[in-house]
TORDRENZA-996735 format. One record per atom (N, C-alpha, C): residue number from 1; residue in one letter; chain; atom name; x negated, y negated, z negated. Coordinates in Angstrom, 3 decimals, decimal comma, always signed. Example, Ala and Ser with C-alpha at 12.3 -4.5 7.8 and 13.67 -1.06 7.14 Angstrom:
BEGIN
 sedo baza firo kekol       px       py       pz
    1    A    A     N  -13,190   +5,690   -7,800
    1    A    A    CA  -12,300   +4,500   -7,800
    1    A    A     C  -13,200   +3,300   -7,800
    2    S    A     N  -12,850   +2,250   -7,080
    2    S    A    CA  -13,670   +1,060   -7,140
    2    S    A     C  -12,900   -0,030   -7,870
END
This chain:
BEGIN
 sedo baza firo kekol       px       py       pz
    1    M    A     N   -0,836   +1,173   +0,000
    1    M    A    CA   +0,000   +0,000   +0,000
    1    M    A     C   -0,885   -1,242   +0,000
    2    R    A     N   -0,581   -2,171   +0,886
    2    R    A    CA   -1,324   -3,424   +0,957
    2    R    A     C   -0,661   -4,442   +0,025
    3    K    A     N   -1,475   -5,117   -0,777
    3    K    A    CA   -0,968   -6,193   -1,621
    3    K    A     C   -2,104   -7,123   -1,991
    4    L    A     N   -1,735   -8,301   -2,464
    4    L    A    CA   -2,731   -9,273   -2,900
    4    L    A     C   -3,129   -9,003   -4,338
    5    I    A     N   -4,407   -9,117   -4,594
    5    I    A    CA   -4,952   -8,999   -5,942
    5    I    A     C   -5,509  -10,373   -6,310
    6    V    A     N   -5,187  -10,817   -7,505
    6    V    A    CA   -5,598  -12,147   -7,956
    6    V    A     C   -6,583  -12,030   -9,108
    7    D    A     N   -7,691  -12,766   -9,001
    7    D    A    CA   -8,607  -12,933  -10,119
    7    D    A     C   -8,343  -14,336  -10,661
    8    Y    A     N   -7,499  -14,407  -11,660
    8    Y    A    CA   -7,054  -15,689  -12,198
    8    Y    A     C   -8,208  -16,547  -12,708
    9    S    A     N   -9,253  -15,922  -13,182
    9    S    A    CA  -10,373  -16,677  -13,736
    9    S    A     C  -11,118  -17,473  -12,666
   10    L    A     N  -10,921  -17,114  -11,391
   10    L    A    CA  -11,610  -17,805  -10,305
   10    L    A     C  -10,776  -18,896   -9,646
   11    C    A     N   -9,478  -18,929   -9,907
   11    C    A    CA   -8,597  -19,906   -9,254
   11    C    A     C   -8,858  -21,305   -9,809
   12    N    A     N   -9,074  -22,266   -8,891
   12    N    A    CA   -9,284  -23,652   -9,308
   12    N    A     C   -8,065  -24,523   -9,038
   13    G    A     N   -6,971  -23,926   -8,573
   13    G    A    CA   -5,735  -24,656   -8,357
   13    G    A     C   -5,729  -25,572   -7,152
   14    C    A     N   -6,615  -25,366   -6,199
   14    C    A    CA   -6,755  -26,282   -5,062
   14    C    A     C   -5,535  -26,291   -4,137
   15    G    A     N   -4,791  -25,191   -4,086
   15    G    A    CA   -3,583  -25,132   -3,263
   15    G    A     C   -3,806  -24,743   -1,818
   16    R    A     N   -5,008  -24,414   -1,435
   16    R    A    CA   -5,263  -24,030   -0,035
   16    R    A     C   -4,453  -22,805   +0,366
   17    C    A     N   -4,273  -21,876   -0,557
   17    C    A    CA   -3,490  -20,670   -0,244
   17    C    A     C   -2,042  -21,037   +0,073
   18    E    A     N   -1,466  -21,957   -0,688
   18    E    A    CA   -0,089  -22,386   -0,450
   18    E    A     C   +0,039  -23,093   +0,901
   19    I    A     N   -0,912  -23,949   +1,198
   19    I    A    CA   -0,862  -24,717   +2,442
   19    I    A     C   -1,030  -23,828   +3,658
   20    V    A     N   -1,992  -22,911   +3,628
   20    V    A    CA   -2,206  -22,045   +4,793
   20    V    A     C   -0,995  -21,134   +5,019
   21    C    A     N   -0,345  -20,725   +3,943
   21    C    A    CA   +0,852  -19,880   +4,059
   21    C    A     C   +1,995  -20,645   +4,724
   22    S    A     N   +2,272  -21,836   +4,250
   22    S    A    CA   +3,382  -22,604   +4,824
   22    S    A     C   +3,099  -23,009   +6,265
   23    K    A     N   +1,864  -23,345   +6,570
   23    K    A    CA   +1,515  -23,713   +7,945
   23    K    A     C   +1,644  -22,519   +8,890
   24    A    A     N   +1,212  -21,361   +8,439
   24    A    A    CA   +1,244  -20,178   +9,300
   24    A    A     C   +2,668  -19,728   +9,614
   25    F    A     N   +3,526  -19,771   +8,613
   25    F    A    CA   +4,856  -19,210   +8,809
   25    F    A     C   +5,945  -20,242   +9,091
   26    F    A     N   +5,708  -21,504   +8,711
   26    F    A    CA   +6,740  -22,523   +8,910
   26    F    A     C   +6,219  -23,766   +9,611
   27    K    A     N   +4,976  -23,734  +10,053
   27    K    A    CA   +4,359  -24,791  +10,861
   27    K    A     C   +4,351  -26,168  +10,200
   28    E    A     N   +4,266  -26,173   +8,873
   28    E    A    CA   +4,150  -27,439   +8,154
   28    E    A     C   +3,454  -27,227   +6,819
   29    E    A     N   +2,816  -28,282   +6,343
   29    E    A    CA   +2,183  -28,239   +5,024
   29    E    A     C   +3,238  -28,583   +3,986
   30    N    A     N   +3,831  -27,561   +3,408
   30    N    A    CA   +4,894  -27,752   +2,429
   30    N    A     C   +4,782  -26,616   +1,417
   31    R    A     N   +4,290  -26,918   +0,241
   31    R    A    CA   +4,075  -25,885   -0,774
   31    R    A     C   +5,363  -25,191   -1,182
   32    E    A     N   +6,497  -25,838   -0,992
   32    E    A    CA   +7,782  -25,206   -1,305
   32    E    A     C   +8,173  -24,166   -0,258
   33    K    A     N   +7,427  -24,121   +0,837
   33    K    A    CA   +7,651  -23,111   +1,869
   33    K    A     C   +6,473  -22,138   +1,923
   34    S    A     N   +5,886  -21,898   +0,781
   34    S    A    CA   +4,780  -20,952   +0,671
   34    S    A     C   +5,248  -19,731   -0,101
   35    A    A     N   +4,809  -18,565   +0,317
   35    A    A    CA   +5,167  -17,317   -0,367
   35    A    A     C   +4,203  -16,998   -1,504
   36    I    A     N   +3,238  -17,867   -1,734
   36    I    A    CA   +2,356  -17,767   -2,896
   36    I    A     C   +2,455  -19,114   -3,609
   37    R    A     N   +2,556  -19,089   -4,923
   37    R    A    CA   +2,732  -20,331   -5,673
   37    R    A     C   +1,700  -20,409   -6,797
   38    I    A     N   +1,215  -21,617   -7,040
   38    I    A    CA   +0,255  -21,864   -8,107
   38    I    A     C   +0,959  -22,650   -9,206
   39    F    A     N   +0,780  -22,180  -10,430
   39    F    A    CA   +1,334  -22,869  -11,585
   39    F    A     C   +0,219  -23,130  -12,587
   40    S    A     N   +0,320  -24,242  -13,268
   40    S    A    CA   -0,630  -24,547  -14,322
   40    S    A     C   -0,361  -23,602  -15,493
   41    N    A     N   -1,425  -23,009  -16,016
   41    N    A    CA   -1,310  -22,128  -17,161
   41    N    A     C   -1,633  -22,957  -18,396
   42    Q    A     N   -0,607  -23,396  -19,086
   42    Q    A    CA   -0,802  -24,315  -20,211
   42    Q    A     C   -1,641  -23,740  -21,343
   43    Y    A     N   -1,748  -22,419  -21,407
   43    Y    A    CA   -2,493  -21,802  -22,497
   43    Y    A     C   -3,927  -21,450  -22,122
   44    G    A     N   -4,227  -21,458  -20,820
   44    G    A    CA   -5,579  -21,111  -20,394
   44    G    A     C   -5,940  -19,699  -20,824
   45    G    A     N   -7,132  -19,525  -21,345
   45    G    A    CA   -7,536  -18,238  -21,886
   45    G    A     C   -7,771  -17,181  -20,827
   46    Y    A     N   -7,309  -15,962  -21,094
   46    Y    A    CA   -7,594  -14,785  -20,279
   46    Y    A     C   -7,251  -14,986  -18,810
   47    H    A     N   -6,119  -15,605  -18,537
   47    H    A    CA   -5,700  -15,771  -17,147
   47    H    A     C   -6,208  -17,057  -16,517
   48    G    A     N   -7,054  -17,768  -17,177
   48    G    A    CA   -7,609  -18,984  -16,617
   48    G    A     C   -6,645  -20,153  -16,707
   49    Q    A     N   -6,998  -21,225  -16,028
   49    Q    A    CA   -6,217  -22,451  -16,095
   49    Q    A     C   -4,981  -22,394  -15,195
   50    Y    A     N   -4,998  -21,549  -14,172
   50    Y    A    CA   -3,891  -21,466  -13,221
   50    Y    A     C   -3,340  -20,054  -13,140
   51    R    A     N   -2,066  -19,973  -12,827
   51    R    A    CA   -1,395  -18,688  -12,629
   51    R    A     C   -0,865  -18,660  -11,205
   52    L    A     N   -1,183  -17,628  -10,456
   52    L    A    CA   -0,687  -17,473   -9,103
   52    L    A     C   +0,465  -16,488   -9,108
   53    A    A     N   +1,551  -16,870   -8,477
   53    A    A    CA   +2,723  -16,010   -8,382
   53    A    A     C   +2,812  -15,488   -6,955
   54    V    A     N   +2,656  -14,175   -6,820
   54    V    A    CA   +2,671  -13,555   -5,497
   54    V    A     C   +3,278  -12,160   -5,608
   55    C    A     N   +4,053  -11,775   -4,630
   55    C    A    CA   +4,747  -10,483   -4,633
   55    C    A     C   +3,766   -9,325   -4,792
   56    D    A     N   +4,114   -8,396   -5,674
   56    D    A    CA   +3,257   -7,223   -5,865
   56    D    A     C   +3,780   -6,007   -5,097
   57    Q    A     N   +4,749   -6,211   -4,211
   57    Q    A    CA   +5,283   -5,182   -3,314
   57    Q    A     C   +5,933   -4,019   -4,058
   58    C    A     N   +6,613   -4,313   -5,164
   58    C    A    CA   +7,233   -3,250   -5,965
   58    C    A     C   +8,508   -2,690   -5,325
   59    G    A     N   +9,207   -3,484   -4,505
   59    G    A    CA  +10,397   -3,003   -3,814
   59    G    A     C  +11,698   -3,098   -4,580
   60    V    A     N  +11,682   -3,627   -5,789
   60    V    A    CA  +12,906   -3,759   -6,583
   60    V    A     C  +13,938   -4,599   -5,838
   61    C    A     N  +13,493   -5,593   -5,100
   61    C    A    CA  +14,384   -6,494   -4,371
   61    C    A     C  +15,277   -5,759   -3,370
   62    A    A     N  +14,807   -4,649   -2,852
   62    A    A    CA  +15,541   -3,926   -1,810
   62    A    A     C  +16,715   -3,115   -2,342
   63    K    A     N  +16,724   -2,824   -3,620
   63    K    A    CA  +17,736   -1,920   -4,174
   63    K    A     C  +19,159   -2,420   -4,026
   64    M    A     N  +19,367   -3,727   -4,112
   64    M    A    CA  +20,711   -4,273   -4,054
   64    M    A     C  +21,028   -4,953   -2,721
   65    C    A     N  +20,154   -4,842   -1,760
   65    C    A    CA  +20,350   -5,499   -0,466
   65    C    A     C  +21,388   -4,736   +0,354
   66    T    A     N  +22,614   -5,240   +0,336
   66    T    A    CA  +23,726   -4,568   +1,024
   66    T    A     C  +23,497   -4,438   +2,525
   67    P    A     N  +23,027   -5,500   +3,214
   67    P    A    CA  +22,796   -5,343   +4,659
   67    P    A     C  +21,518   -4,580   +4,997
   68    M    A     N  +20,804   -4,121   +3,965
   68    M    A    CA  +19,560   -3,371   +4,137
   68    M    A     C  +18,550   -4,134   +4,994
   69    A    A     N  +18,416   -5,423   +4,684
   69    A    A    CA  +17,500   -6,282   +5,421
   69    A    A     C  +16,066   -6,154   +4,943
   70    L    A     N  +15,864   -5,568   +3,773
   70    L    A    CA  +14,512   -5,369   +3,257
   70    L    A     C  +14,035   -3,967   +3,631
   71    Y    A     N  +12,839   -3,901   +4,164
   71    Y    A    CA  +12,280   -2,618   +4,576
   71    Y    A     C  +10,784   -2,604   +4,286
   72    V    A     N  +10,242   -1,422   +4,172
   72    V    A    CA   +8,810   -1,284   +3,941
   72    V    A     C   +8,136   -0,911   +5,265
   73    D    A     N   +7,068   -1,619   +5,601
   73    D    A    CA   +6,386   -1,347   +6,867
   73    D    A     C   +5,340   -0,242   +6,703
   74    D    A     N   +4,594   +0,012   +7,744
   74    D    A    CA   +3,597   +1,089   +7,736
   74    D    A     C   +2,465   +0,861   +6,732
   75    N    A     N   +2,280   -0,391   +6,298
   75    N    A    CA   +1,231   -0,719   +5,328
   75    N    A     C   +1,744   -0,717   +3,894
   76    G    A     N   +3,011   -0,347   +3,700
   76    G    A    CA   +3,587   -0,332   +2,365
   76    G    A     C   +4,022   -1,708   +1,886
   77    V    A     N   +4,193   -2,637   +2,817
   77    V    A    CA   +4,584   -4,004   +2,488
   77    V    A     C   +6,081   -4,173   +2,711
   78    W    A     N   +6,763   -4,723   +1,710
   78    W    A    CA   +8,194   -5,000   +1,826
   78    W    A     C   +8,382   -6,288   +2,603
   79    K    A     N   +9,212   -6,220   +3,642
   79    K    A    CA   +9,484   -7,363   +4,509
   79    K    A     C  +10,986   -7,575   +4,625
   80    I    A     N  +11,352   -8,781   +5,037
   80    I    A    CA  +12,755   -9,136   +5,236
   80    I    A     C  +13,024   -9,215   +6,728
   81    D    A     N  +13,978   -8,415   +7,198
   81    D    A    CA  +14,396   -8,451   +8,593
   81    D    A     C  +15,377   -9,612   +8,747
   82    K    A     N  +14,923  -10,694   +9,360
   82    K    A    CA  +15,739  -11,898   +9,484
   82    K    A     C  +16,981  -11,679  +10,341
   83    N    A     N  +16,959  -10,663  +11,185
   83    N    A    CA  +18,141  -10,361  +12,003
   83    N    A     C  +19,230   -9,656  +11,202
   84    K    A     N  +18,842   -8,951  +10,143
   84    K    A    CA  +19,814   -8,254   +9,296
   84    K    A     C  +20,230   -9,073   +8,080
   85    C    A     N  +19,363   -9,980   +7,638
   85    C    A    CA  +19,626  -10,766   +6,436
   85    C    A     C  +20,825  -11,684   +6,648
   86    V    A     N  +21,748  -11,667   +5,700
   86    V    A    CA  +22,938  -12,519   +5,768
   86    V    A     C  +22,810  -13,747   +4,860
   87    G    A     N  +21,683  -13,890   +4,199
   87    G    A    CA  +21,441  -15,052   +3,356
   87    G    A     C  +22,198  -15,046   +2,044
   88    C    A     N  +22,545  -13,879   +1,536
   88    C    A    CA  +23,302  -13,789   +0,284
   88    C    A     C  +22,445  -14,104   -0,943
   89    L    A     N  +21,130  -13,989   -0,813
   89    L    A    CA  +20,138  -14,301   -1,844
   89    L    A     C  +20,162  -13,349   -3,040
   90    I    A     N  +20,817  -12,219   -2,911
   90    I    A    CA  +20,826  -11,231   -3,994
   90    I    A     C  +19,407  -10,746   -4,293
   91    C    A     N  +18,589  -10,634   -3,272
   91    C    A    CA  +17,206  -10,183   -3,470
   91    C    A     C  +16,451  -11,108   -4,419
   92    I    A     N  +16,739  -12,396   -4,340
   92    I    A    CA  +16,080  -13,350   -5,230
   92    I    A     C  +16,454  -13,055   -6,676
   93    G    A     N  +17,721  -12,774   -6,901
   93    G    A    CA  +18,179  -12,451   -8,246
   93    G    A     C  +17,654  -11,123   -8,752
   94    E    A     N  +17,415  -10,192   -7,848
   94    E    A    CA  +16,913   -8,869   -8,236
   94    E    A     C  +15,438   -8,882   -8,603
   95    C    A     N  +14,689   -9,825   -8,057
   95    C    A    CA  +13,255   -9,902   -8,360
   95    C    A     C  +13,088  -10,542   -9,729
   96    D    A     N  +12,799   -9,715  -10,719
   96    D    A    CA  +12,700  -10,221  -12,094
   96    D    A     C  +11,487  -11,123  -12,311
   97    R    A     N  +10,577  -11,163  -11,357
   97    R    A    CA   +9,405  -12,029  -11,484
   97    R    A     C   +9,557  -13,330  -10,698
   98    G    A     N  +10,675  -13,471   -9,972
   98    G    A    CA  +10,921  -14,692   -9,206
   98    G    A     C   +9,960  -14,887   -8,055
   99    L    A     N   +9,665  -13,821   -7,317
   99    L    A    CA   +8,646  -13,874   -6,272
   99    L    A     C   +9,205  -13,848   -4,858
  100    I    A     N  +10,513  -14,005   -4,736
  100    I    A    CA  +11,144  -14,208   -3,429
  100    I    A     C  +11,685  -15,625   -3,466
  101    Y    A     N  +11,438  -16,371   -2,412
  101    Y    A    CA  +11,746  -17,785   -2,417
  101    Y    A     C  +12,790  -18,144   -1,367
  102    Y    A     N  +13,398  -19,298   -1,586
  102    Y    A    CA  +14,386  -19,828   -0,661
  102    Y    A     C  +14,169  -21,329   -0,550
  103    H    A     N  +14,382  -21,857   +0,639
  103    H    A    CA  +14,297  -23,291   +0,870
  103    H    A     C  +15,531  -23,698   +1,665
  104    D    A     N  +16,102  -24,842   +1,334
  104    D    A    CA  +17,333  -25,300   +1,982
  104    D    A     C  +17,201  -25,452   +3,495
  105    D    A     N  +15,997  -25,659   +3,998
  105    D    A    CA  +15,781  -25,805   +5,444
  105    D    A     C  +15,828  -24,471   +6,184
  106    L    A     N  +15,816  -23,374   +5,455
  106    L    A    CA  +15,675  -22,052   +6,080
  106    L    A     C  +16,931  -21,207   +5,886
  107    P    A     N  +17,274  -20,402   +6,880
  107    P    A    CA  +18,494  -19,592   +6,783
  107    P    A     C  +18,354  -18,333   +5,922
  108    T    A     N  +17,121  -17,888   +5,701
  108    T    A    CA  +16,904  -16,656   +4,949
  108    T    A     C  +15,799  -16,856   +3,920
  109    P    A     N  +15,785  -16,034   +2,869
  109    P    A    CA  +14,689  -16,108   +1,901
  109    P    A     C  +13,389  -15,601   +2,520
  110    F    A     N  +12,286  -15,813   +1,811
  110    F    A    CA  +10,989  -15,353   +2,294
  110    F    A     C  +10,152  -14,895   +1,117
  111    K    A     N   +9,140  -14,078   +1,416
  111    K    A    CA   +8,266  -13,518   +0,388
  111    K    A     C   +6,902  -13,229   +0,995
  112    C    A     N   +5,962  -12,923   +0,163
  112    C    A    CA   +4,618  -12,578   +0,622
  112    C    A     C   +4,657  -11,270   +1,403
  113    I    A     N   +3,972  -11,270   +2,538
  113    I    A    CA   +3,869  -10,037   +3,327
  113    I    A     C   +2,424   -9,538   +3,391
  114    A    A     N   +1,605  -10,009   +2,460
  114    A    A    CA   +0,210   -9,565   +2,337
  114    A    A     C   -0,540   -9,653   +3,666
  115    C    A     N   -0,381  -10,793   +4,337
  115    C    A    CA   -1,049  -10,973   +5,639
  115    C    A     C   -2,539  -11,246   +5,488
  116    G    A     N   -2,950  -11,812   +4,355
  116    G    A    CA   -4,357  -12,060   +4,092
  116    G    A     C   -4,864  -13,433   +4,496
  117    L    A     N   -4,011  -14,280   +5,059
  117    L    A    CA   -4,468  -15,616   +5,441
  117    L    A     C   -4,933  -16,417   +4,230
  118    C    A     N   -4,256  -16,263   +3,128
  118    C    A    CA   -4,628  -16,983   +1,905
  118    C    A     C   -5,984  -16,501   +1,380
  119    V    A     N   -6,278  -15,240   +1,585
  119    V    A    CA   -7,566  -14,688   +1,141
  119    V    A     C   -8,701  -15,395   +1,864
  120    R    A     N   -8,552  -15,548   +3,169
  120    R    A    CA   -9,596  -16,216   +3,957
  120    R    A     C   -9,699  -17,707   +3,619
  121    A    A     N   -8,588  -18,317   +3,194
  121    A    A    CA   -8,577  -19,752   +2,887
  121    A    A     C   -9,083  -20,071   +1,495
  122    C    A     N   -9,114  -19,097   +0,608
  122    C    A    CA   -9,474  -19,343   -0,790
  122    C    A     C  -10,981  -19,602   -0,918
  123    P    A     N  -11,360  -20,807   -1,370
  123    P    A    CA  -12,787  -21,130   -1,443
  123    P    A     C  -13,525  -20,483   -2,622
  124    T    A     N  -12,790  -19,956   -3,591
  124    T    A    CA  -13,443  -19,405   -4,785
  124    T    A     C  -13,432  -17,876   -4,837
  125    G    A     N  -12,740  -17,243   -3,906
  125    G    A    CA  -12,661  -15,779   -3,930
  125    G    A     C  -11,674  -15,234   -4,957
  126    A    A     N  -10,707  -16,067   -5,347
  126    A    A    CA   -9,724  -15,639   -6,358
  126    A    A     C   -8,721  -14,635   -5,807
  127    L    A     N   -8,631  -14,533   -4,489
  127    L    A    CA   -7,676  -13,612   -3,860
  127    L    A     C   -8,400  -12,581   -3,012
  128    R    A     N   -7,859  -11,366   -3,030
  128    R    A    CA   -8,361  -10,329   -2,133
  128    R    A     C   -7,210   -9,406   -1,773
  129    L    A     N   -7,353   -8,731   -0,649
  129    L    A    CA   -6,343   -7,767   -0,218
  129    L    A     C   -6,745   -6,380   -0,676
  130    S    A     N   -5,787   -5,664   -1,181
  130    S    A    CA   -5,991   -4,267   -1,569
  130    S    A     C   -5,236   -3,405   -0,583
  131    E    A     N   -5,869   -2,400   -0,072
  131    E    A    CA   -5,223   -1,492   +0,896
  131    E    A     C   -4,737   -0,257   +0,185
END
């Protein structure tokens, strides 16, 4: 299964991962249209100063998808079939970690598909792809 692995201690909060994600998939620099999100970790410590929120490909979101728009590809990555998705947003509610996102400009939700663009954009090496 392909997924992103985060080394929180290396993240400097620069936001390059968010920007490259939104540009690649939505053709604009808009962090609200990124499938990876950076949050300030107010407590610091073990997880560093920043916390990255990115899908771990667990598949829980697919269990309640009535139109069966969520599917797992050959790499073990859960994806949303935009042709089947009816925009009910149940998948967002099913993800207990809040890792599926929605934006008012878009007809369907979106999530990380472990493409690896953020890994290449990260200047500190805080992200890597696991196969």
